[in-house]
C-alpha positions in Angstrom: 81.0 79.6 33.3 79.9 83.2 33.9 76.3 84.3 34.0 74.4 87.6 33.7 70.8 88.2 34.4 68.7 91.1 33.3 65.7 91.7 35.6 62.6 93.6 34.6 59.5 94.4 36.6 58.5 93.9 40.2 60.3 93.0 43.5 59.1 89.4 43.1 61.1 89.2 39.9 64.2 90.5 41.8 63.8 87.7 44.3 63.4 85.1 41.5 66.6 86.4 39.8 68.4 86.2 43.1 67.2 82.5 43.5 68.4 81.7 40.0 71.8 83.2 40.7 72.1 81.3 43.9 71.3 78.0 42.0 73.8 78.8 39.3 76.6 79.5 41.8 75.9 76.2 43.6 76.8 74.6 40.3 80.0 76.5 40.2 79.2 79.4 37.9 79.9 83.0 38.8 78.5 86.4 38.0 80.1 88.1 35.0 81.9 91.3 35.7 81.3 92.4 32.1 77.9 91.3 30.9 79.0 91.1 27.2 81.5 88.4 28.2 79.0 86.2 30.0 78.4 82.5 28.9 74.9 82.3 30.3 72.4 85.1 29.7 68.9 85.2 31.3 66.2 87.9 30.8 63.7 87.8 33.7 60.6 89.3 32.2 57.6 91.4 33.2 54.4 91.7 31.1 52.2 93.7 33.4 52.5 96.6 30.9 53.2 96.5 27.2 56.3 98.7 27.8 57.8 96.1 30.0 57.1 93.3 27.4 58.7 95.5 24.7 61.9 95.9 26.8 62.1 92.2 27.1 62.0 91.6 23.4 64.5 94.4 22.8 66.9 92.7 25.1 66.3 89.3 23.5 67.2 90.9 20.1 70.6 91.9 21.4 71.1 88.4 22.8 70.2 86.9 19.5 73.2 88.7 17.9 75.4 87.3 20.7 74.1 83.8 20.0 74.8 84.1 16.3 78.4 85.3 17.0 78.9 82.4 19.5 76.4 79.5 19.4 77.8 78.1 22.6 76.4 80.8 24.7 73.3 79.8 26.7 70.2 82.1 26.5 67.5 81.7 29.1 64.0 83.4 29.3 62.3 83.5 32.6 59.3 85.2 34.3 55.8 86.3 33.3 56.5 86.3 29.5 57.0 82.6 29.9 54.2 82.0 32.4 53.3 78.7 34.1 52.4 76.7 31.0 54.7 75.4 28.2 55.1 78.5 26.0 54.9 76.6 22.6 54.4 79.9 20.7 57.5 81.4 22.3 59.6 78.3 21.4 58.6 78.9 17.8 59.0 82.7 17.9 62.4 82.6 19.7 64.3 79.5 18.4 67.6 80.8 19.7 66.5 80.7 23.3 67.8 77.6 24.9 65.8 77.6 28.2 62.4 78.8 29.2 61.7 79.2 32.9 58.4 79.7 34.7 58.4 82.5 37.4 60.2 81.4 40.6 61.3 78.1 38.9 65.0 78.0 37.9 65.1 74.2 37.6 64.8 74.2 33.8 68.1 76.2 33.6 70.0 74.1 36.1 68.8 70.8 34.4 69.9 72.2 31.0 73.3 73.0 32.2 73.7 69.7 34.0 73.0 67.9 30.8 75.8 69.9 29.1 78.6 68.7 31.5 80.3 65.4 32.0 79.6 62.7 34.7 82.6 63.9 36.8 81.3 67.5 36.9 77.8 66.3 37.8 79.2 64.2 40.8 81.1 67.3 42.0 77.9 69.4 41.8 75.8 66.9 43.6 78.4 66.5 46.3 78.5 70.3 46.7 74.8 70.5 46.9 74.7 67.7 49.5 77.2 69.6 51.6 75.2 72.7 51.5 72.0 70.9 52.5 73.9 69.2 55.3 75.0 72.5 56.6 71.7 74.2 56.6 69.6 71.2 57.8 66.3 72.4 56.3 64.6 73.9 53.3 64.0 77.6 52.7 67.6 78.6 53.0 68.9 81.0 50.3 72.6 81.3 49.8 73.0 84.7 48.2 75.1 85.2 45.0 78.7 85.8 46.0 78.6 89.5 44.9 75.7 90.1 47.2 76.8 88.0 50.2 77.7 90.5 53.0 77.1 93.4 50.7 73.4 94.0 50.6 71.5 95.5 53.5 67.9 94.8 52.3 66.4 91.7 50.6 63.2 90.3 49.5 61.4 87.2 50.8 58.5 85.8 48.7 55.9 84.4 51.1 53.0 83.7 48.7 53.3 83.0 45.0 50.7 83.6 42.3 47.4 85.2 42.5 43.7 84.0 42.5 42.0 87.4 42.7 41.7 88.0 38.9 41.2 91.9 38.6 39.9 92.4 35.1 43.1 94.2 33.9 45.6 91.8 35.5 47.7 89.1 33.7 49.5 87.9 36.8 47.0 85.0 37.6 47.6 83.7 34.0 51.4 83.9 34.1 52.2 83.1 37.7 49.4 80.7 38.5 47.1 80.3 41.4 47.9 81.5 45.0 50.4 79.3 46.9 51.6 80.2 50.3 55.0 79.1 51.6 55.2 77.3 54.9 56.1 79.4 57.9 59.2 77.3 58.7 60.5 77.7 55.1 60.1 81.5 55.3 61.8 81.6 58.8 64.8 79.7 57.4 65.0 82.0 54.5 65.0 85.0 56.8 67.6 83.4 59.2 69.9 82.7 56.2 69.7 86.3 55.0 70.6 87.5 58.4 73.7 85.2 58.6 74.8 86.9 55.3 74.7 90.4 56.6 71.1 91.4 55.6 69.4 93.9 58.0 66.1 94.4 56.4 63.6 92.0 54.8 60.5 92.7 52.7 57.9 89.9 52.7 56.4 89.7 49.2 53.2 88.6 47.6 51.0 89.6 44.7 48.4 90.1 47.4 50.4 89.7 50.5 47.6 90.1 53.0 46.0 87.0 51.5 48.9 84.9 52.8 47.7 81.6 54.2 44.2 81.9 52.7 44.9 78.9 50.5 45.7 76.7 53.5 42.6 75.6 55.6 43.0 76.7 59.2 46.5 77.8 58.5 48.4 80.9 59.7 47.7 84.2 58.2 49.8 87.3 57.5 49.4 88.6 61.1 50.7 85.3 62.5 53.6 85.3 60.2 54.5 88.9 60.9 54.7 88.1 64.7 56.8 85.0 64.0 59.1 86.8 61.7 59.5 89.6 64.3 60.6 87.2 67.0 63.1 85.7 64.5 64.3 89.1 63.5 65.0 90.0 67.1 67.0 86.8 67.6 69.1 87.0 64.4 69.6 90.8 64.1 67.2 91.8 61.4 66.5 95.4 62.1 63.5 96.0 59.9 60.6 94.1 58.3 58.3 95.4 55.6 55.6 93.7 53.5 53.9 94.4 50.1 51.7 94.5 48.2 48.3 94.5 50.2 44.8 94.5 48.8 42.2 96.8 50.4 39.7 93.9 50.8 42.0 91.8 52.9 43.6 94.4 55.1 42.4 93.8 58.7 43.0 94.9 62.3 45.1 91.8 63.2 47.6 93.0 60.5 47.4 96.6 61.6 47.8 95.7 65.3 50.9 93.7 64.6 52.4 96.7 62.7 51.4 99.1 65.5 52.7 96.9 68.3 56.0 95.4 66.9 58.8 97.9 66.7 60.8 96.1 63.8 57.7 96.1 61.6 57.9 99.4 59.6 54.9 101.7 59.5 54.2 101.5 55.7 51.1 100.1 54.3 50.8 99.7 50.5 47.2 99.4 49.5 46.7 100.0 45.8 43.4 101.8 45.0 43.9 101.8 41.2 41.1 104.3 40.6 38.9 106.6 42.4 35.6 106.3 40.5 33.1 103.5 41.5 32.2 102.6 38.0 35.8 102.2 37.0 36.5 100.2 40.1 33.6 97.9 39.3 34.9 97.4 35.8 38.3 96.6 37.2 36.7 94.0 39.6 38.4 95.5 42.6 35.6 94.8 45.0 35.4 98.1 46.9 34.2 101.7 46.4 35.8 105.1 46.8 34.0 105.6 50.1 35.2 102.3 51.4 38.8 102.9 50.4 38.6 106.4 52.1 37.5 104.8 55.3 40.2 102.2 55.2 42.9 104.8 54.9 41.4 106.9 57.8 41.2 103.7 59.8 44.8 102.7 59.1 46.0 106.2 60.1 44.1 106.0 63.4 45.5 102.6 64.2 49.1 103.6 63.2 49.6 107.3 63.7 53.0 107.6 62.1 52.1 105.4 59.1 52.9 106.0 55.4 50.2 105.0 52.9 51.4 103.9 49.5 49.1 103.3 46.6 49.0 102.4 42.9 46.9 104.1 40.1 46.1 103.0 36.6 45.1 106.0 34.4 43.1 105.6 31.2 41.4 102.3 31.9 38.6 101.2 29.5 35.8 103.7 29.4 37.4 106.1 31.9 36.0 109.6 31.3 37.6 112.9 32.3 35.0 113.2 35.2 35.9 109.7 36.4 39.6 110.5 36.2 39.1 113.6 38.2 37.4 111.4 40.9 40.8 109.6 41.2 42.6 112.9 41.2 40.3 114.2 44.1 40.8 111.0 46.1 44.5 111.3 46.0 44.3 115.0 46.8 42.2 114.5 49.7 44.0 111.5 51.1 47.5 112.8 50.4 49.1 109.4 50.2 52.8 109.4 50.7 53.7 107.5 47.6 51.9 106.8 44.4 52.9 104.4 41.7 51.3 105.5 38.4 50.8 103.5 35.3 48.9 104.0 32.0 46.5 101.2 31.1 47.6 98.7 28.4 45.5 95.6 27.5 47.2 92.3 28.4 46.5 89.0 26.7 43.8 86.7 28.2 42.6 89.3 30.7 38.9 90.3 31.0 39.4 93.8 30.0 41.4 92.7 26.9 38.7 90.2 25.8 35.5 92.2 26.6 36.3 95.9 26.9 37.5 98.6 24.5 40.8 100.3 25.1 39.2 103.6 24.1 41.2 106.3 25.9 43.7 107.8 23.5 47.4 107.3 24.3 47.9 111.2 24.4 45.1 111.5 27.0 46.5 108.7 29.1 49.9 110.5 29.1 48.2 113.8 30.1 46.4 112.1 33.0 49.7 110.5 34.0 51.5 113.8 34.1 48.7 115.4 36.1 49.1 112.8 38.8 52.9 113.0 38.7 52.7 116.6 39.3 50.2 116.1 42.3 52.5 113.4 43.7 55.5 115.7 43.5 53.6 118.5 45.3 52.3 116.2 48.0 55.6 114.4 48.5 57.3 117.8 49.0 54.8 118.8 51.6 55.2 115.5 53.4 59.0 115.8 53.5 59.1 119.4 54.4 57.7 118.6 57.8 60.9 116.9 58.7 63.2 119.9 58.2 65.3 120.3 61.3 64.1 117.0 62.8 66.3 114.1 63.8 65.3 110.8 62.0 66.5 107.3 62.2 67.6 105.8 59.0 69.0 102.3 57.9 72.0 103.0 55.8 72.0 101.0 52.6 75.1 102.2 50.6 77.0 105.1 49.3 75.9 107.1 46.3 77.9 109.8 44.7 80.1 110.3 47.7 77.2 110.4 50.2 75.7 107.7 52.5 72.1 106.7 51.6 69.4 105.3 53.8 65.7 105.2 54.5 63.5 106.1 57.3 61.0 103.6 58.7 58.3 105.1 56.3 60.8 104.4 53.4 61.7 108.0 52.8 65.1 108.5 51.2 67.8 110.3 53.1 71.4 111.3 52.1 74.2 112.4 54.5 77.9 113.0 54.3 80.2 111.5 56.9 83.5 109.8 57.3 83.6 106.2 58.6 81.6 103.1 57.8 77.8 103.3 58.2 76.5 100.7 55.8 73.9 98.4 57.4 73.7 100.5 60.5 70.8 102.4 62.2 71.9 106.1 62.4 70.1 109.1 63.6 70.6 112.1 61.3 69.4 115.7 61.4 67.4 116.9 58.2 68.9 119.9 56.6 67.0 120.1 53.3 64.0 118.5 51.8 62.6 117.9 48.4 59.8 115.8 46.9 61.9 112.6 46.4 64.7 112.8 49.0 66.1 114.6 51.9 69.6 115.8 52.9 70.9 115.4 56.5 73.9 115.5 58.7 75.0 113.7 61.8 73.5 115.6 64.8 75.7 118.3 66.2 76.7 117.8 69.9 76.6 120.6 72.4 80.1 122.0 73.3 81.7 119.8 75.9 79.4 116.9 75.3 80.7 113.8 73.4 78.4 113.0 70.4 76.3 109.9 70.6 77.4 108.9 67.1 81.1 109.0 66.5 83.1 108.5 63.3 84.2 105.1 64.7 80.9 103.5 65.8 78.2 105.3 64.0 75.4 103.2 65.5 73.4 102.8 68.6 
């Protein structure tokens, strides 16, 4: 049978969908070239914002029509809308959904599909799975879906599932459960398997990634894991390692030293501040102040001079006044963070803010504040990128887009360039010819007359 997966939300959901696709293909299923002709549909959901939940229900409405036209089609619901507990209310609300899967747990779907096939097919599937296990010898291996195998340059590697921090606005602990760190050996095997399938960059994921190992007494921490992963990357040909998302309270010098010292660890630190006013931060239960966050950013930049700081902001949180919002605006204006992810607050079920606080900032005001920060972000991003005009930057080429090669710098800045030849998955030096707020245009460096270029149409890499 053919499958199609719609993925909403964060990078962790992308990794979960990849895992599900891998398990489906082990069973002999394949990705549908035309989604409308699939036999198995899965919606991998996000509920961090109301808008994301609305999108999931909209997609499910379309699938309901498919199911009515062909009852044999299989519909699965996965992710944070389902959560870690049996979703009885969803089973009643969505009777046409066949399978409900918790985040990162594809077993319910594979079990459902096995129950629908005969004994001969089950024996064939089990034999195939045994052969796969015999080949890899250990756990943690991820066999990419066929359409991604050898075709994707960057992949995500979950290292810690769930979250135990419980910010007052966040539904993740209720939907993804408590913090669970993966074993180092499992993560290493995951990275090795990706390298064997052509991946050149891995991003280590966690809801609070710098809390990796905190749930294991005397276990390794994120700094330890980064050094182990770097050693493995050198061995298997992974060119770049990233990690996200960090929490300011758990960022420490051991992590920063690893980034500063290890060349394959990219100089990007994502530390969401969420707000710039101390009263709002307290209501959010973030555990730090405006001044402490400012000191952290200054410290990070001192430790890693070429670092890019990325952050998240929620506008219109419960009780946020205009003056308090302007504290956030001023914080970002002063720190000039390289990237800002902006969201408008929406109350989520079960959270402290939903139960005990009033969502009292009007939607129009939230949108106005959102636009103000978007404009500030565009201005600061344009300034950051303009400093690279005429410079030569190293990028990892991901793919082609509208006839141009597309890649990213170590700081995750997007760069396009035109060239003949094959550059996908290669580290390439390019000369920046134009800059804008969200991307840069470049060309291969021009060699002096009589000197052969370091990059040629045939090799394209160092």
